[in-house]
N, C-alpha and C positions, 0 to 999 in steps of 0.2 A: 584521531582522525578528524572528528568534527571540529575541534578546537584549532586544528591546523589550517582550516579553511581560510582564515583572515590572517593578516599580518598582525604580530603582537601588539604593535603600537596603534592599530586601527580600532581596537575595542577593549574595553576594560577586562581585567583578568577574571572578574566575577562573571562576566557575560560569556567569556570563553568556557569557563567552567560549566555554566548553564547549558551552553550548546552541546558540550560533550555529554553531559548527563542526559539531556533530552535525546541525543542520537543513540546512546546506549538503550534507553527505554524503547526507542523505535525499533532497534534491533531485536530486543527480547519479544515485543509484541508481535513482530512480523514472524519470527521464528516459532513462537508459540501457536500462531494461526496456521503456518504452513506445515507444521510438524505433525498435525493430527492425522492427515491422510495416509502417510506411510505407516503410522502406528495403528490404523483402524483394525486390521486383522488381529493383532495382539490384544487390543482392547475388547474386541467382541468375544474372543476366546475366553479371557480371564473373567469377564463380567457376564458370561453365560448368556450372551445376546446374539442376534443375527448382525450381519454387516450392515444391513439397512437400518435396523433398530439403533445400532450404535452410531451409525452415520447421521442419524437425526441430530446428534449433538452438534454437528456443524451448523444446522439451521438454527438451533437455539443459541448458538454463538453469534451468527452472521446478522440476524435480525436486530438485536440490541446494538450490535456494533454499528449498523447503518443508522438506526433511529436516534441513538444517543448523541450521535455527532452534532445533531440540531440543538441539542441542549447545552453541549459544552462550549460551542462557539460564543454565544452571548454571555455565558458564565465566565468565560476566559476574559472576555472584554471588561467585565464588571469587577472581577476579583483578582485578575492577573493570570496569565498563562501558566507560569511556573508554579504558582500557588495552587492552581487546580490540579496540574499534573503530578505534583508530589503526592497528593492525598489519593488519587486515583491509582498510581503506581503501587502505593502501599496496599490498597484493597486488591489490586490485580495480583500482587505477590501472595497475598493470603488465599485468594481463590485458586490460583494455580498450584500452590503447594498442596492445597486440600484435595485437588484432583487425584493425586497420587494415593489418596487413602480411601477412595470411593469403594462401595461394596456392590453397587448396582448402576444401571443406566439412569434411573430417575435421578439419583443424586448428581451423576454426571451432567445431565441436562441442566440442573440448577446452577452448578458451579460454572459450567461453560457459559451459560447466559450471563452470569454475574461478572465473569472475566471479560467477555465480550463488551459488556456495557462499560467497564472500566477502560479497556483497551482503546475505545472509541475516541477518547480524549487526546491521546499521545500525539499522533501524527499531525492532525490539523492544528492543534495548539502549538506544537513545535514549529510548524510552518509559520504561523502567525507571529510567534516569538521571533523568528528569524526576520520577518518583515518589520518588527519593531525596532531591532537593534543593528541590523546590517544595512548599510546604504545600498540603494537599488542596483548601482553598477556592479557591486560584489555579491548581490544576493543569489544569483543563479549558481555561483560556485558554493555557496553555503548550502543551498537547497540540493545541489548535486552531492555534497557530502552526506546529507541526510539520506537521500535516495541510495547512496552506497551503502550505508549501514542496513537499510531495509533489504536491499538486494543480497547482501551478505547473508542476512537471515534465511532468505529463500534458497541460496545456494547450499548452505549448511543443513537445511532441513531434510533435504534428500539423503545425504550422507549420514547424518545423525539418525534419521528414522530408520534407515536400513540397518545400521549397526545395532541400534537399541532393539529393533524387531527380532534380530537374529541371535544377539549374544547377551543383551543386558535386559534390564526391567524398565518398562514405561513408568512404573510407579516411582522408581528412584529418579527417572528423568524429570517428572513433574516436581518432585521435591527439590531436585537441583534447580530447577527454574525459579521456584519460589524463593529459594535462598539468594539467587543472583538478582531477582527483582527487588528483594529487600535491600540488597546493596546498592542498587540503582536509586531507590527511594531514598536511601541514606545520603547519597550524592546530592539529590535534588533538595533535600532539607538543609544542606549545608550552604547552598547558594541563596542569595537574597532574592525574594519574589519582587515583582514590579509593584509599584503603587497602585491600589485600587482606584477606580474612577471616583470622582467627586459624587456626592450625594445626589445632586440634580441630574447628573448624567445617568446614574444607576437607576433612577426612576423610569426610565425608558423601558418598555417592555420588550421581550424577545421578538414578538411579532412586529413591533415598530421598527426594530433594528434590521429584521429580514426584509421588511418593505422598503427601507431606505436603501438597502444594498441592491435589490432588484430594480429599483428605479434608475440605477446608473446604467446607461445604454450598453456600455462595453461589458458589463456584468452578464447581461442577457446572452450576448454572443459567446462569452467565455463558458457559462454554464451549459449552454447547448453544445459547444464544441467537446467539453469533457464528458457529457452524457453520451454523445455519439461515439466518442472513443471508447467508453465503457461498453456501448452495444457491440461494436465490431471487433475490438481487441480483447476485452476481458471475456465477452461472450464467446468469440471464436476460439480463444486460447483454451477455454474449458474443455474443448472436445479434441484437442490435438493429441493427448495420450491415447484416447480411444481410437483416433485416426491411425496413429502409428501401430498400434496393435493390430487393427483390422487390415492395414495395408501390407505390413512386413511380418506380423506374427512374432515380433521380438518379445523378449522378457520384460517384466515390469521394471527391473533394475535398469536395463538398458533405456527404456522409455523415461525413467526418472533422470538418468544421467543426460539424455538428450534434451529434455525440458529444461534441465538445470542451466543449459547453455543460454536461455533467455535471461535468467537472473545474472549469469556471468557476463553477458553482453551489457546489461544495465550497470552493473558494478564497475566493469572496466571503463565504460564511457563516462560514468559520473566521476570516478577516481582520477582518471588520467587525461580525459579530454576536456570536460566541462570545468573541473576545478582548476586545471592548469591552463585553461583557455588556449588550447592547442588548435582550436578552430576559430579564426577571426570572422565569425559569421554574425549577422544581424539576428534578432529574434525571429523575424519572418523567415530568414534562410534556415535557421534551425528547425522551425516548425515544418517547412517543406522538406528538408532532408529527413527528418524523423519520420514524417508521415509516409514518404515514399518507401523507407526501410520497413515500416510496419506493413503497409499494404503489399509491397513486393514480396516480403517474406511469406505471407499467407499464399500468394499466388505461385510462388516458387516450389511449395510443398507438393502440389498436386502432380506435376510430371515426374517427380522423382522415382527412379527405378530401384534405389538401393537405400537401405537405412543409414549407410555410411556417410551420405551426403546431407542427411536431415539436420545434423547440428548447424550447418552453415546458415541456412534461412532462419532458424530459431535464434542463433546468435545475432543475426542481422536485425531481427524483430526487437531483441533486447536493446541493442544500440539505438534503434529507432524510438523506443519507448523512453529512454533517458533523454534524448534530444527533444522529443515532442512534449512529453508530459512535464518535464521539469520547466520548460518554457511556459506552458500554461500555469503551473504552480507559481512561478515567479511573478507573472502578471496578476494572479489571484491575491497575492499578498499586497498589492498596491491599488486595488479597486476603491477601497474606502478606508484609508488609514485609521480613522477614528473608530471604525467597527471592524478591525482586521480579523479578529477571531471569528466574528459572525460570518464575514465573507468567505473565509477559507473553509469553515465548516460546511457552508452550503456548496461550496465547490467539491469537497469530499463526498457529500451526500449525493450530489448529482452523478459523480463517477459511480458510486454504488448503486444508485438507482439504474443507470444505464447498463451497468454490468449485469444486474439481475434481470432486467427486461431482455437484454441481448442473449443471455444464457437460455431463457425460456423460449424466445422466438427462434434462435438457431437450433435449439433442440427439436422444435417442430419441423423445421427445415430438413434436419437430419433424418427424422423419422419418415418423411414422405419422399425425400429426394437423394439423400445419401451425402457423402462427404464432399464430392466435387462441387456441388452447388454451394455447400456451406463455406468452403474455403473461398470460392469466387465471390460470394456476398461479402465475406469478411475483408477480403483483399480490395475488391473494387470499391466497396463501402468506405473503407479507410482512405483510399486515394480520393474519393469525392469529398470526404470530410477535410482532407489536406487542402483541396482546391478551395473549399469554402473558407478554411482558415486563412489561406493566402489572400483571399479577397476581402475578408473582414477585418484583418489585422491592421 
């Protein structure tokens, strides 16, 4: 899928193989992160822990995942993106496989923290690598292909989690993940890594690299935009499952299937619209269309009287995310080409930071005012972000 993004003559075969291997790594990382929630009851039961206690493994995963992105950006610039990713995927495979053998939550915390720290490298450095090897005019299609792989991981996580939770063993699943990740690591070790920087450039510290990036005026606008996207979209989406349960009283399986429409919309838009350039829109128009879909999706949920209509706004939001976010990602890869890994890592960290802040802030809104205000803030907030993006672009 990833290798098909470009015409065969437009890029060397080794680069296409690297893009495919990086896309496979992104798929596994996203599936590994998303599968934990459906497996939570089974994990808690088998490890003789509470749901809340086992759920802390998510915190132990997410914090290193966010923080280590700041480490991998400059490291990828110094040592080569593929060269860094191949080693962290190898460690990720070991950590994920060992999760299937844990005897208690303490060891689960340790291993999830380790796998989160390793997983943090994959998507930012894959984006930076695409920026290095794909011309700007073709880059959004390549990034859309990568988004398609990550969205596929989210779509499958619901189905796989439900099947494993009811019929199979989560231990066997993590063992299988470990084997699959070893296979992806082997693919990455078969493709040549980029040349590392010259010694004089490598002397530049990580702090100097980040300061050089944020001095670019457009970078500050871009990082603010993606942080605001994290606040309103990631933060708001966190509570949509609980909203559907409170409003309609439907089963958790039905909630999972409805929310999977978001990833489905992202996957379809990435696979068939952006990659095949079915929309002849400028970057500014893609941003506006995507932002309207995201903001409008949140606002359309509130007046629904039946859960049968809920998949439509959720699907619309997935479409909007593909249009809006892939355009920001594409621009991030071109902020400072000489420090591309650093620039993309800071972009990913800004999204993570905004998502964490938005989840906390909107959780407080929910506690005091309920779901109507939460959905209104997410929807209107995203429309305001879209207006800001339109003016700043």
